N, CA, C and O of each residue as an XYZ file, in Angstrom:
448
protein
N     158.046    140.849    200.245
C     159.374    140.129    200.299
C     159.351    139.002    199.410
O     160.422    138.401    199.323
N     158.316    138.537    198.677
C     158.398    137.373    197.849
C     158.213    136.033    198.544
O     158.410    135.032    197.855
N     157.889    135.891    199.710
C     157.851    134.519    200.273
C     156.392    133.880    199.987
O     156.238    132.661    199.909
N     155.396    134.753    199.846
C     154.147    134.253    199.711
C     154.030    133.272    198.622
O     154.553    133.567    197.548
N     153.351    132.024    198.754
C     153.208    130.974    197.728
C     154.353    130.081    197.715
O     154.289    129.142    196.922
N     155.383    130.191    198.437
C     156.551    129.386    198.387
C     156.174    128.052    199.355
O     155.316    128.173    200.230
N     156.725    127.046    199.182
C     156.724    125.898    200.004
C     157.928    125.605    200.620
O     158.950    125.433    199.956
N     157.899    125.520    202.017
C     158.985    125.174    202.782
C     158.582    123.821    203.411
O     157.421    123.516    203.687
N     159.681    123.034    203.611
C     159.545    121.753    204.000
C     160.312    121.493    205.398
O     161.386    122.048    205.634
N     159.727    120.665    206.256
C     160.369    120.337    207.624
C     160.572    118.778    207.368
O     159.706    117.996    206.975
N     161.905    118.489    207.675
C     162.315    117.256    207.338
C     163.052    116.547    208.537
O     163.663    117.304    209.291
N     163.081    115.163    208.827
C     163.619    114.506    209.831
C     165.071    114.601    209.590
O     165.456    114.258    208.472
N     165.972    115.022    210.478
C     167.365    115.125    210.321
C     168.114    113.855    210.162
O     169.173    113.831    209.535
N     167.598    112.800    210.709
C     168.306    111.483    210.725
C     167.999    110.631    209.219
O     168.860    109.936    208.678
N     166.780    110.810    208.738
C     166.627    110.182    207.423
C     166.103    110.937    206.279
O     165.915    110.406    205.185
N     165.860    112.208    206.531
C     165.183    113.001    205.620
C     163.876    112.886    205.363
O     163.368    113.482    204.413
N     163.181    112.104    206.184
C     161.733    111.810    205.946
C     160.925    113.159    206.030
O     161.238    114.033    206.839
N     159.893    113.285    205.175
C     159.098    114.545    205.213
C     158.197    114.630    206.548
O     157.232    113.879    206.694
N     158.529    115.486    207.411
C     157.593    115.811    208.391
C     156.298    116.568    208.131
O     155.234    116.297    208.689
N     156.491    117.620    207.163
C     155.562    118.416    206.747
C     155.920    119.547    205.733
O     157.083    119.914    205.564
N     154.917    120.045    205.107
C     155.013    121.256    204.103
C     154.236    122.469    204.705
O     153.179    122.313    205.316
N     154.765    123.576    204.519
C     154.358    124.825    204.942
C     154.346    125.706    203.633
O     155.346    126.114    203.043
N     153.012    125.926    203.285
C     152.692    126.873    201.961
C     152.520    128.197    202.640
O     151.571    128.432    203.387
N     153.571    129.148    202.325
C     153.486    130.498    202.919
C     152.247    131.324    202.383
O     151.986    131.362    201.181
N     151.533    131.955    203.298
C     150.468    132.697    202.923
C     150.725    134.174    203.439
O     150.212    135.165    202.918
N     151.635    134.200    204.592
C     151.759    135.603    205.032
C     153.255    135.844    205.446
O     153.797    134.962    206.112
N     153.852    136.788    205.159
C     155.067    137.135    205.505
C     155.057    138.490    206.374
O     154.792    139.589    205.887
N     155.375    138.269    207.705
C     155.578    139.562    208.524
C     156.869    139.477    209.196
O     156.928    139.020    210.337
N     157.791    139.837    208.646
C     159.236    139.729    208.954
C     159.433    140.016    210.343
O     158.984    141.075    210.781
N     160.054    139.205    211.115
C     160.698    138.063    210.731
C     160.051    136.653    210.734
O     160.663    135.585    210.770
N     158.634    136.841    210.687
C     157.850    135.517    210.909
C     157.199    135.339    209.524
O     156.795    136.300    208.868
N     157.120    134.057    209.111
C     156.431    133.642    207.992
C     155.374    132.655    208.479
O     155.674    131.939    209.434
N     154.118    132.539    207.896
C     153.223    131.600    208.343
C     152.329    131.286    207.257
O     152.143    132.096    206.349
N     151.687    130.006    207.298
C     150.969    129.554    206.422
C     150.399    128.123    206.605
O     150.595    127.628    207.715
N     149.755    127.412    205.734
C     149.016    126.226    205.762
C     150.145    125.066    205.940
O     151.119    124.980    205.192
N     149.897    124.214    206.990
C     150.689    123.061    207.408
C     150.054    121.962    206.732
O     148.828    121.865    206.795
N     150.801    121.042    206.034
C     150.336    119.764    205.544
C     151.278    118.763    206.197
O     152.476    118.883    205.941
N     150.861    117.747    207.048
C     151.720    116.808    207.587
C     152.310    115.782    206.716
O     151.589    115.260    205.866
N     153.377    115.481    206.816
C     153.908    114.420    205.862
C     153.951    112.995    206.732
O     153.489    112.862    207.866
N     154.573    112.021    205.990
C     154.541    110.708    206.684
C     155.205    110.670    207.977
O     154.754    109.950    208.867
N     156.377    111.482    208.176
C     157.241    111.601    209.362
C     156.494    112.376    210.644
O     156.940    112.351    211.792
N     155.376    113.011    210.267
C     154.682    113.840    211.330
C     154.281    113.075    212.707
O     154.460    113.571    213.819
N     153.742    111.856    212.483
C     153.181    111.148    213.498
C     154.297    110.996    214.676
O     153.933    111.052    215.851
N     155.527    110.823    214.368
C     156.565    110.587    215.244
C     156.814    111.815    216.068
O     157.397    111.756    217.151
N     156.379    112.893    215.558
C     156.996    114.281    216.407
C     155.606    115.080    216.747
O     155.695    116.215    217.215
N     154.387    114.521    216.523
C     153.269    115.297    216.790
C     153.037    115.836    218.094
O     152.499    116.922    218.307
N     153.567    114.841    219.171
C     153.412    115.352    220.488
C     154.490    116.346    220.868
O     154.247    117.201    221.721
N     155.562    116.280    220.329
C     156.840    117.220    220.613
C     156.169    118.705    220.087
O     156.238    119.707    220.798
N     155.587    118.705    218.899
C     155.022    120.046    218.499
C     153.888    120.416    219.442
O     153.724    121.601    219.732
N     153.159    119.544    219.898
C     151.969    119.961    220.846
C     152.539    120.560    222.156
O     152.103    121.592    222.668
N     153.479    119.871    222.613
C     154.172    120.248    223.898
C     154.867    121.754    223.685
O     154.701    122.630    224.534
N     155.569    121.954    222.615
C     156.239    123.108    222.336
C     155.220    124.320    222.150
O     155.516    125.455    222.524
N     154.107    124.038    221.602
C     153.183    125.182    221.484
C     152.368    125.334    222.706
O     151.797    126.398    222.943
N     152.291    124.306    223.495
C     151.472    124.683    224.857
C     152.356    125.377    225.779
O     151.800    126.123    226.585
N     153.747    125.270    225.825
C     154.734    125.880    226.495
C     154.849    127.364    226.042
O     154.880    128.306    226.834
N     154.906    127.471    224.782
C     155.038    128.836    224.144
C     153.964    129.736    224.360
O     154.167    130.949    224.411
N     152.668    129.163    224.510
C     151.639    130.005    224.850
C     151.303    130.092    226.325
O     150.361    130.781    226.716
N     152.038    129.427    227.103
C     151.711    129.547    228.526
C     152.231    130.571    229.146
O     153.262    131.118    228.753
N     151.487    130.981    230.312
C     151.972    132.225    230.901
C     152.415    131.648    232.285
O     152.584    132.489    233.169
N     152.572    130.675    232.520
C     153.021    130.071    234.003
C     154.498    130.540    234.125
O     155.245    130.789    233.178
N     154.805    130.621    235.492
C     156.181    131.133    235.787
C     157.010    129.978    235.427
O     156.673    128.822    235.685
N     158.288    130.354    234.724
C     159.175    129.321    234.389
C     158.988    128.490    233.182
O     159.725    127.552    232.880
N     157.798    128.951    232.405
C     157.472    128.157    231.165
C     158.709    128.199    230.207
O     159.048    127.172    229.618
N     159.353    129.319    230.055
C     160.406    129.585    229.070
C     161.706    128.517    229.434
O     162.381    128.001    228.543
N     161.874    128.341    230.502
C     162.899    127.205    230.915
C     162.523    125.932    230.529
O     163.369    125.111    230.173
N     161.099    125.631    230.569
C     160.632    124.207    230.088
C     160.569    124.306    228.508
O     160.909    123.337    227.829
N     160.155    125.424    227.958
C     160.158    125.479    226.460
C     161.500    125.354    225.797
O     161.548    124.586    224.836
N     162.635    126.004    226.164
C     163.892    125.982    225.528
C     164.339    124.478    225.209
O     164.665    124.230    224.049
N     164.371    123.531    226.102
C     164.838    122.081    225.723
C     163.767    121.446    224.593
O     164.097    120.724    223.652
N     162.562    121.839    224.875
C     161.543    121.232    223.784
C     161.859    121.798    222.369
O     161.954    121.092    221.365
N     162.007    123.109    222.398
C     162.428    123.764    221.093
C     163.704    123.239    220.574
O     163.869    122.970    219.384
N     164.598    123.098    221.479
C     165.893    122.587    221.063
C     165.923    121.108    220.567
O     166.752    120.683    219.762
N     164.970    120.403    221.112
C     164.771    119.092    220.486
C     164.183    118.959    219.009
O     164.388    118.024    218.236
N     163.429    120.063    218.791
C     162.717    120.034    217.471
C     164.023    120.454    216.591
O     164.249    119.828    215.555
N     164.874    121.501    216.997
C     165.933    121.742    216.139
C     166.978    120.653    215.994
O     167.683    120.554    214.989
N     167.046    119.869    216.998
C     168.083    118.633    216.806
C     167.414    117.577    215.827
O     168.118    117.022    214.984
N     166.106    117.306    215.928
C     165.406    116.239    215.329
C     165.182    116.704    213.786
O     165.311    115.874    212.886
N     164.882    117.905    213.540
C     164.321    118.337    212.346
C     165.246    119.328    211.648
O     166.210    119.851    212.205
N     164.908    119.527    210.486
C     165.602    120.677    209.714
C     164.536    121.342    208.990
O     163.477    120.741    208.813
N     164.721    122.630    208.511
C     163.855    123.470    207.847
C     164.374    123.655    206.533
O     165.434    124.279    206.459
N     163.856    123.249    205.491
C     164.222    123.640    204.148
C     163.365    124.694    203.391
O     162.186    124.489    203.102
N     164.056    125.868    203.080
C     163.513    126.899    202.218
C     163.481    126.271    200.809
O     163.969    125.168    200.562
N     162.882    127.040    199.930
C     162.961    126.710    198.387
C     164.453    126.626    197.908
O     164.749    126.054    196.859
N     165.327    127.188    198.680
C     166.718    127.307    198.127
C     167.542    126.250    198.969
O     168.747    126.159    198.734
N     166.995    125.487    199.886
C     167.732    124.595    200.568
C     167.699    124.753    202.189
O     167.134    125.747    202.644
N     168.242    123.878    203.008
C     168.188    124.137    204.382
C     168.639    125.545    204.989
O     169.531    126.231    204.491
N     167.900    125.890    206.144
C     168.397    127.068    206.648
C     169.252    126.532    208.050
O     169.197    125.408    208.548
N     169.952    127.557    208.451
C     170.895    127.327    209.754
C     170.167    127.235    210.851
O     170.550    126.467    211.734
N     169.001    127.977    211.016
C     168.418    127.971    212.356
C     167.125    128.414    212.257
O     166.855    129.313    211.461
N     166.111    127.805    213.098
C     164.797    128.368    213.006
C     163.992    128.031    214.322
O     164.392    127.172    215.107
N     162.851    128.746    214.516
C     161.881    128.558    215.447
C     160.558    128.296    214.828
O     160.065    129.103    214.040
N     159.954    127.157    215.173
C     158.766    126.682    214.319
C     157.752    126.375    215.312
O     157.990    125.788    216.367
N     156.515    126.825    214.908
C     155.319    126.366    215.860
C     154.236    125.706    214.902
O     153.960    126.209    213.813
N     153.733    124.722    215.306
C     152.598    123.917    214.416
C     151.486    123.727    215.342
O     151.585    123.286    216.487
N     150.302    124.140    214.684
C     148.962    124.083    215.455
C     147.984    123.669    214.455
O     147.534    124.528    213.697
N     147.589    122.420    214.359
C     146.712    121.805    213.384
C     147.301    122.085    211.991
O     148.454    121.771    211.698
N     146.478    122.672    211.180
C     146.807    122.945    209.809
C     147.469    124.195    209.576
O     147.489    124.634    208.427
N     148.125    124.957    210.699
C     148.780    126.088    210.559
C     150.227    126.006    211.214
O     150.481    125.347    212.222
N     151.066    126.711    210.553
C     152.482    126.854    211.086
C     152.990    128.222    211.019
O     152.575    128.931    210.102
N     153.851    128.707    211.880
C     154.501    129.892    211.755
C     155.879    129.718    212.246
O     156.097    128.954    213.187
N     156.837    130.386    211.663
C     158.177    130.175    211.960
C     159.137    131.516    211.602
O     158.803    132.358    210.769
N     160.281    131.563    212.313
C     161.221    132.478    211.860
C     162.527    131.714    211.585
O     162.713    130.658    212.189
N     163.463    132.182    210.698
C     164.517    131.394    210.348
C     165.665    132.287    210.240
O     165.506    133.506    210.178
N     166.897    131.698    210.213
C     168.097    132.500    210.146
C     169.239    131.667    209.257
O     169.282    130.440    209.166
N     170.108    132.562    208.655
C     171.285    131.799    207.971
C     172.325    131.403    209.235
O     173.246    130.601    209.074
N     172.122    131.902    210.186
C     173.013    131.438    211.594
C     172.167    130.596    212.417
O     170.946    130.746    212.403
N     172.769    129.669    213.173
C     172.030    128.989    214.132
C     171.472    129.908    215.216
O     172.114    130.889    215.592
N     170.343    129.610    215.690
C     169.695    130.496    216.600
C     169.805    129.970    218.146
O     168.817    129.636    218.800
N     171.120    129.945    218.626
C     171.547    129.732    220.062
C     171.868    128.307    220.020
O     171.759    127.566    219.044
N     172.333    127.970    221.356
C     172.716    126.757    221.621
C     171.544    125.717    221.608
O     170.373    126.033    221.820
N     171.991    124.397    221.328
C     170.936    123.364    221.283
C     171.262    122.560    222.526
O     172.224    121.792    222.488
N     170.561    122.675    223.583
C     170.841    121.919    224.892
C     170.737    120.485    224.622
O     170.922    119.672    225.528
């Protein structure tokens, strides 16, 4: 699909600060994944990403109800920029130096 080798950027919606960069290494549509390099604004959202991943990987009853507002907060506070510019909607997971995400030209549901 031609995504490999691209660099996507996660930015703070409020001030455009760089949260991190994702160098795409694998495209398994609709998911893209690659190496995550944190930017200067990552420290402010590190715990948000950790909580999102913890809930996404959980098998506890009701974990999706807890996950949705956390993922919503990521979408409210950050934007994902493709090499062509911002995307309308995304789901993003960050785990250390790895990130995987899916994106859309349309918003991916309501932001609670």
